[in-house]
N, C-alpha and C positions, 0 to 999 in steps of 0.2 A: 256197922264194916260187916263181911261173911266172917262166915264160916273156919276157922284151920283145923283142916286132918289132920289129925297124928295117928292112925287106927291100924288096925290088920282089917284089908280088904273083908272079909269077910260081917266080921262087926262093927263097920262104917258102912258100906251096902244096908244094912239094918236101919242108922240112928240115919243116915242118909240116902233116901233111894233116887239112885243116879239118874236120869230123866234125859233127851237131849244127843248132840255130837258134836259138842261143845268140847271147848281144847279143855275144859273145871271138874269135866263127870270123869272125873277119874281118883279115884284114895288111895290109888299105891304107897304110895311118901304126902310129905308135908305137902297143901296145895293150898295159893292165898287165892279168894275168891270172893269178888271184888262182884255187888250189887248193881255198880251203875253199868248200866247199856251203854254202848257206844254209840246210840241212835240217839242217848242225850248227852251227849257231849257237844263242843261248841265249834260251831262251822265260821265266829265273825270277833271281832275285840269286844263287841258291845260282853254278845255270849259268858266268848273269855274271863270279861268281868266278872258276870254274875256266878258264871260256873265254879268258878276259879276261888272268890270271895268264901268256901265251904270248904274245911281245911281236909275235910274229906273226904272231898273230892277230885283234893290236889295228890291228895297221899292213893289216895285208888288209880288215881291218873295216870301215876309215876309210875306203880304197883302192876300193872297193865303193860306197861311200856319196858318196864328193865327184865322184866319175869316173864315175858310173853307164855310161856306154856306153862305160867300158872305154879314154876314151884321155884321158891324161894334159897336161897343160896346164900352160905355167909359170906360176908365181904374179908373175910380176915383168913379160913380156912378152908370156903370151899361146901364146909357140909351142909345138905340141906335138912339138916334136923334140927330148928328151928322152927320159936312156938310167938306168938302175938301178940300183944298187948292195945287190946285197942283205946280204952283209954289214955295212956298217952302216947300213941301212933307208935312204935317201938318194938323190934323185935328181938329176941334173944337164943342167944349163938348157945346149944345142950354141948358141945362138942369144947368150945372153947370157956367154958364159966372160968370168970365173976367178969372176966372183958369179952364178952362174946356180944352184949348189948348193942344193938345199932340202932338207929334211920334211917331212911329212905335214901338221906341227904351224902348219907359214908360210899366211896365212891367213888362220889357223881362230881361234875364243878362247885356242885354245893356246898359239900362241905364245909363245917366251918364256918359257917354265912350265918347269926342270926339275923340274918333279913324271912319273911316269911316267903314261903311257895307262893301263893296268891301271889307273895308283890314277878317274884323269880319268874313264875310261868307268863305272865302281862310281858315283863318285860320281853319275854324270847319274840312270845306270839309280835310283840310291836317289830320287834330288830327283825323276825325271820320274813315277815310279810311286809313292811315298808318300800315303798319299789328304788328310794334315795336315801336308806338308812335313819336312824332315831341319836339323834345327840344327848353328850347324856344329861346336858339342861331343860332336853324335853323331858327324862324317863322321869329325872330330879324332882320334876311341875310335877307330873301325873300318876308315882305310884308315893309320893312325900318321902324320899330318902335323903340326903344330901348327894350332889352331887360328887361332892369325892367320890361315896359308897353308888349313884348310878353308874360312873364312873369303868370301877371296877367289876361291877358286874356287866356290864358293858365288853369288855379284854374279856372276860370268863363266859362269856355269853358266845362270843367271835370264836375262842377252841371248840367247845362243841360242836358249833357250824363249818371246821375246820374237814376237807375231805382225804382220805387217806386212797389216794389215788391206785384204781384199779384195772393193774393193763395196759393195751395203750393207745393211743388214737389212730386211725387206719381210716380207708378211703379216700375224701376228701379234706386235707386237712392247713389251716391256716395259721400260718408264725405270721405275728408286729412285733414291735416294741413299738415302748411307749414311756416319759418323761414324766412322775410326777412331779411335783413339787411351784413354789412362786415363782414367777414373775422378775430379774433382775430388774425389768426398769421400775417394777413392783418395794420393790427392795429399800434398802432405810442404810445412808454411805455407807455408817461405820460396816453393816453386816455385808456387805460389799466385800468388803477393804480382806473382812475374815472368811469369805467365802471360799473357797478352792477351786480352780477347777477340774474337770477330769477329764479324761483322753478325749473327752470326743467335748471339752467348751462347751459340755452346760454346767452353769456359776448354780451353786444348791439342790439342784436337783439331784430324784433316784431314779433310776432305767428298773424300770420293768419288761417283763416278756412274757408274752400271749399265745396261750394254742391252741384251737380252735378247730375242732371236730368238726362239718356244714351239716347244722341244725341239730346236734348232736350239746354234748359239753364242751365249759372250753374251761382252763388250766393256763393258771398265771405265777410269776414266779418275782422271786425282786433279786435280780442281776448286779454284780461290780460290775460289769462293763457291758456292753454293746459288739466286744467285737470276737470278727472268729471265731475265737481259741474256746469263746463264754458262752455264745448261743449254739456251735451246730453241737457237743457236749450234750446238750439240755435239746433239741430236737432229736438227736437220735434216745433219746432216751424214753421221752416219749411219744414216740411215731412211731407207727411200725413200718420198718422197712420198705421200697413199693409202693410206701400209699401216693398220690399226689401231692403233692407239694409247691400250696400258694405265697408265695411272698414280695414284698416291693425288689427297688434294685436295691438295699443295702448289699452292702460286700460280703458282711457278716453269711450267710447262707450260702456263698461263693464257692462252686465245686464239692455241689452236693447228685447231680442230676446219674453221680455212678450210682446213688443206693435211694434216688427216688424220685417219680417224677414232676419235675422243677416246674413247673410257672410264674413270667416272671412279668408285674405289674410295676410300669413307671409310671410313679404320677407325677409328677414333671409334662405328660403328653393327656394322659388319660387315667382313668378310676377303672373300667373294666375291661374288659376285652374276653366276652361269652365269660365263656368258667373259671376265669382268670380277673379273680380280685381281694381283696381283703375288708369288704366292705362289713364282714358281719364282726370280727375284730373288732372295727375301725365303732361298730352298735357296740359294743362294749364299753369300751375305754370311754365315750359320750356317757355312760351309765357309767361308768366308775367316777369318770370325774365331775361327774354331777354332781354324786352325794358328796363329795372329799370337797370342793368347792365351797358346795350349794349348803351342805349339812353341817361337817368336822370343821367344815374352815383352816385349820391345821393339823396338821398328823404330822410327828414326828419319823423318820426314818424307820426308826428303832422298831416301832410299831407299826408300820405302813403294812407290813404280810398278812396281818391283823384285817384290816377292813381288803386284804383281795381277796383275804377265805367267806367273808361276810357278805363279798358281793356275787362273788364266781359261785356260791351258798344259792342264794338266788336264782343268777342267773340261770342254772341248771337247773331247779325246778321252777322255772317258771311258768311250763303245761300246766302245772296242776293247785287244785284248790290253800285255798290259804290254810286247811285246817289239817290237807294232806303237808303242808309243806314243817309247821308246826309240829304234828306228831312225826314226823321227822327228825326233825332239830333235836324233839327232846327224845329218841332213842338213841343221842350222839353221846349225851350227856352221861357215860356211863367212861370207868376206869379215865378218865382224861381230872387233869388236875392245873390251874394257876394261882401260886400263891404271890403276895402282894410285891413280896419281897425281885420276886421272878418278871415281873410286868412293869415295875422300874426300874428293873437292870440294875438294883445295887445283888442281886444274883449271878454272878460273875459265867457262873457251870453253864446257867438256864441261859442266859444274855449269847453266849458263844451258842449253844445247841438249836438257839430258833435266826441268827447272822448264817 
């Protein structure tokens, strides 16, 4: 591992001469300098498996993404007065001893996990880059953890893929909704009797709303119903006023012409009328349902929003490389935590927040 510099600037420059214009070429404060060059980092799954088999590579890769300016800060107090213990791969904060010792996992989705970073990072590579998703059974077989552990790992990784919606969509925006769930004709008789009819008459299905900026990003969310009261506030929240809004003939979007340039396509007559269509979102729905039906088979409504986050992440970063997509996913692991009680619904407060 590279040196940790915690010396006065004049002495540090004598001990460690500074060359080049790299961001780590500074001795103003504590700097973690990794000898691993970006040129050697993996660009494929096969390379990732070999690369992350080395614990030092895992540690250096995460340090580089978590503290891109090279300054390691304590997750407990925020101080940069931190030393490093290379043999144990642990950091020690000098401001909050004796409790200031922490690993690279602390403050990330990996916190309190006994599973090695080599397995975590390979699982993240697969989830971020497999077009139709990857099941917990596939992760279980590939990295040799139990299926239960693999399922929990994937739920935590999906939290990292969750995008914080920044700003409103604008320009040409498509809005549509779909229903996720099994077909009524395939349900067991007892389940049909237990299933409650929704206001739309759909049996055992969950409504999902999507908004797509043409040639841009998609945003999806679970909605309790496809009524005007539920759909229109979400359109106003996510779409800039004055944008071109394209919908089907669903009445839930009626009376929005005063706020948007609305184009309506009646699917009973045609699917495209010049620029008026929702084919972009229809394409996204097909990708989403291909993963849900073909890879995951059965998804509980309580967890559906996590699978939407996963598919949206891959779709929104579809034009980049596998390595860049993985790099972005890793950069989003900090400040996110998901416990087993939360993911299984035993933590009622967390469940209310996710709904």
